[in-house]
C-alpha positions as CSV (number, residue, x, y, z in Angstrom):
1,M,-5.6,55.0,37.8
2,K,-7.7,53.2,35.2
3,C,-4.5,52.5,33.2
4,K,-2.8,50.9,36.3
5,S,-5.8,48.6,36.8
6,L,-5.7,47.5,33.2
7,Y,-2.0,46.7,33.5
8,W,-2.6,44.8,36.7
9,L,-5.5,42.9,35.2
10,A,-3.4,42.0,32.1
11,F,-0.5,40.8,34.3
12,M,-2.8,38.6,36.4
13,M,-4.3,37.1,33.3
14,C,-0.9,36.2,31.9
15,F,0.2,34.8,35.3
16,F,-2.9,32.5,35.4
17,A,-2.6,31.5,31.7
18,I,1.1,30.5,32.2
19,G,0.3,28.8,35.6
20,C,-2.5,26.7,34.1
21,D,-0.5,25.5,31.1
22,N,0.2,22.0,32.6
23,T,-0.3,19.6,29.7
24,D,-0.9,16.0,30.5
25,D,0.1,13.9,27.5
26,G,-1.1,10.7,29.1
27,S,0.7,7.4,28.9
28,Y,2.5,6.0,25.9
29,V,0.6,3.9,23.4
30,D,2.0,2.2,20.2
31,P,1.2,4.1,17.0
32,I,-1.5,2.8,14.8
33,T,0.0,0.8,12.0
34,L,-1.4,-0.2,8.6
35,Y,-1.6,-3.8,9.9
36,E,-4.4,-2.8,12.2
37,K,-6.2,-1.2,9.2
38,V,-5.7,-4.1,6.8
39,N,-6.5,-6.8,9.4
40,G,-9.8,-8.5,9.0
41,N,-12.4,-9.8,6.5
42,W,-12.8,-8.1,3.1
43,G,-15.5,-8.6,0.5
44,L,-15.1,-7.7,-3.2
45,T,-17.3,-4.8,-4.4
46,N,-15.5,-4.4,-7.8
47,L,-12.8,-6.2,-9.8
48,K,-11.4,-4.4,-12.8
49,M,-8.9,-5.9,-15.3
50,V,-6.7,-3.2,-17.0
51,D,-4.8,-3.9,-20.2
52,E,-1.7,-1.9,-19.4
53,V,-0.4,-2.1,-23.0
54,A,-3.7,-0.8,-24.5
55,K,-3.9,1.9,-21.8
56,A,-0.3,3.1,-22.6
57,S,-1.1,3.0,-26.3
58,K,-4.4,4.8,-25.7
59,I,-6.4,2.0,-27.3
60,E,-10.0,1.6,-26.1
61,P,-11.3,-0.3,-24.3
62,S,-8.4,-0.8,-22.0
63,E,-10.4,-1.9,-18.9
64,E,-12.9,-4.6,-18.3
65,N,-15.1,-5.1,-15.2
66,L,-14.8,-8.7,-14.0
67,S,-16.9,-8.4,-10.9
68,T,-19.8,-10.4,-12.2
69,Y,-17.8,-13.0,-14.2
70,F,-16.4,-16.3,-12.8
71,N,-18.2,-16.0,-9.4
72,Y,-16.0,-13.1,-8.4
73,E,-19.0,-11.6,-6.5
74,D,-18.2,-14.4,-4.0
75,F,-14.5,-13.3,-3.6
76,K,-13.5,-12.7,0.0
77,I,-10.1,-12.3,1.6
78,K,-9.1,-12.4,5.2
79,F,-5.8,-10.8,6.5
80,N,-4.9,-12.1,10.0
81,V,-2.6,-10.5,12.6
82,D,-1.3,-11.8,15.9
83,E,-1.9,-10.2,19.4
84,K,0.9,-7.6,18.7
85,N,-0.7,-6.6,15.3
86,Q,2.0,-8.4,13.3
87,P,0.9,-10.1,10.1
88,T,0.4,-13.8,10.0
89,S,-1.7,-15.5,7.4
90,Y,-4.2,-14.6,4.7
91,E,-6.9,-16.7,2.9
92,V,-9.1,-16.1,-0.1
93,T,-12.5,-17.8,-0.1
94,G,-15.2,-18.1,-2.7
95,N,-15.4,-20.4,-5.7
96,V,-13.3,-18.1,-7.9
97,P,-10.3,-18.7,-10.3
98,P,-7.2,-17.7,-8.4
99,L,-5.3,-14.7,-9.6
100,F,-2.7,-15.2,-6.8
101,A,-2.1,-18.0,-4.2
102,P,-5.4,-18.5,-2.3
103,K,-3.7,-18.8,1.1
104,G,-0.4,-18.1,2.7
105,Y,1.3,-15.5,4.7
106,W,1.6,-11.7,4.3
107,A,3.6,-8.6,5.2
108,L,3.6,-5.0,4.2
109,S,6.6,-3.1,2.7
110,S,6.2,-0.6,5.5
111,D,4.3,-0.5,8.8
112,F,3.0,3.0,8.1
113,Q,1.7,4.9,5.1
114,P,4.5,6.5,3.0
115,T,4.8,10.2,3.3
116,N,5.9,10.5,-0.3
117,T,4.0,9.6,-3.4
118,G,5.0,5.9,-3.2
119,T,2.6,3.1,-2.5
120,N,2.8,0.5,0.1
121,K,3.0,-3.1,-1.0
122,I,1.5,-6.3,0.4
123,Y,3.9,-9.2,0.0
124,L,2.4,-12.7,-0.2
125,Y,4.5,-15.7,0.9
126,S,4.0,-19.4,0.8
127,D,5.9,-20.0,4.1
128,A,5.4,-18.7,7.7
129,Q,9.1,-17.6,7.8
130,K,8.3,-15.3,4.8
131,T,11.2,-16.4,2.7
132,Q,9.3,-17.7,-0.4
133,K,7.5,-14.7,-1.9
134,T,4.7,-15.7,-4.3
135,D,3.2,-12.4,-5.2
136,E,3.1,-8.7,-4.6
137,L,0.0,-6.5,-4.3
138,R,0.0,-2.7,-4.3
139,L,-2.1,-1.1,-1.6
140,L,-3.8,1.7,-3.6
141,A,-6.4,2.9,-1.1
142,V,-5.8,2.5,2.6
143,P,-8.7,1.5,4.8
144,G,-10.0,4.3,7.0
145,K,-13.3,5.5,8.3
146,N,-15.1,4.4,5.1
147,E,-13.8,0.8,5.6
148,E,-12.8,0.4,2.0
149,M,-9.5,-0.8,0.5
150,Q,-8.1,-1.1,-3.0
151,I,-5.3,-3.5,-3.9
152,Q,-3.7,-4.0,-7.3
153,L,-2.1,-7.1,-8.7
154,T,0.2,-6.4,-11.7
155,R,1.6,-9.0,-14.2
156,T,4.8,-8.1,-16.0
157,S,6.9,-9.6,-18.8
158,G,10.4,-8.5,-19.5
159,G,10.0,-5.7,-16.9
160,V,6.9,-4.3,-18.7
161,D,3.5,-4.3,-17.0
162,F,1.0,-5.9,-19.4
163,V,-2.1,-6.5,-17.3
164,S,-3.3,-5.5,-13.8
165,Y,-6.2,-6.4,-11.6
166,V,-7.7,-3.8,-9.3
167,F,-9.7,-5.1,-6.4
168,K,-12.0,-2.7,-4.6
169,L,-12.9,-4.2,-1.2
170,T,-15.1,-3.4,1.7
171,A,-14.8,-4.5,5.3
172,I,-17.1,-7.4,6.4
173,N,-18.1,-7.2,10.0
């Protein structure tokens, strides 16, 4: 008798477990894109110049901290998006020597983080139609909960990287 009761109890538990498995997924929302994460005001916390030739040749020093030189502590950049989280303009402020065009338009190489080992790029343009590319930045660290971002500007000659600038940025509220 005890065994029949256990079978009956197990059957009822399975019946209720299956009957209560009505998942409500809610309504559709657009996925979070990198544009939402990059959008906003960013202040410089560190700027590092890397001599790529010296680094490749294992010559020290190959890096120099430029954060406190040439007023770079005043460097700020703002990436703007429209109401649909599509990129519009960007602007660099602060009395700093320009390493790239201080204002223009921007777009990412992909709306989402790559699933492979590649990096996303921020393309900079001089025109709103985004036909005249002026520069390209690598998005090394994507903003997240810590509200930090790293971008890299690389200069090349003959297809060989010779110097890069790594900007470590933090969100300004």
